[in-house]
Structures are given as C-alpha cells and as structure tokens.
Steps between C-alpha positions, in 0.01 A plus 500: 500500500530814703261794510682703235511207261130437546421867446708496181300199385176690571634796299568273202155346524341845526684610187371197310146563628513863386612394152224241474233735635605768249464243221160398637381861500620543141302194395198622698514832315502316168206288612318821594556638150349187347208505742427865417513436127257210536281668764579229756469592870823526698365294788483125439400330825550149366855580389575660837373192686709278273815694587428521875415129522835390360717679757578389855268633769765725655550678165134555408491854644814598311360362176170680554697825520691409185171434323360832623804689371481311172138607456602862568763463229229386257289811548 
C-alpha cells in the first residue's frame, strides 16, 4: 500500500470510531439519567478499573479519556 491508500484507510477507521464513540456517549447519557433517578453516583471506580484492565496497555490512556468524557456526559 502507498501513503495515500494508508491515509484513506485511516480516514475510514476514524469515521467508524466517531460513529462508535457517538453511540457510546448516547448510552452514557442514558446511564446518567438512570443514575440520577436512582441517586447513584456518576463515578464508579470498580467499573472504570474493569474497563481499563481489559484494553491493551497502549490504549489505556485513550480509554481513560473516553471514560472521562462519558462521565461528563452523565452529569
């Protein structure tokens, strides 16, 4: 593959990531609504650890940011 082909592949992947992250934020918002109605705190350290521990080391920082944004969405 040449540079342009690889960049096109990255663009396709980025598009898929955006779609999935949008869906994740929608679900996070719904979770936030349930948590508010049941007076459950947004932060759940055990759940966060569970998520971080199942991803490869090189992606842990990215997933921590996703979790942080998801918590913001729940507020």
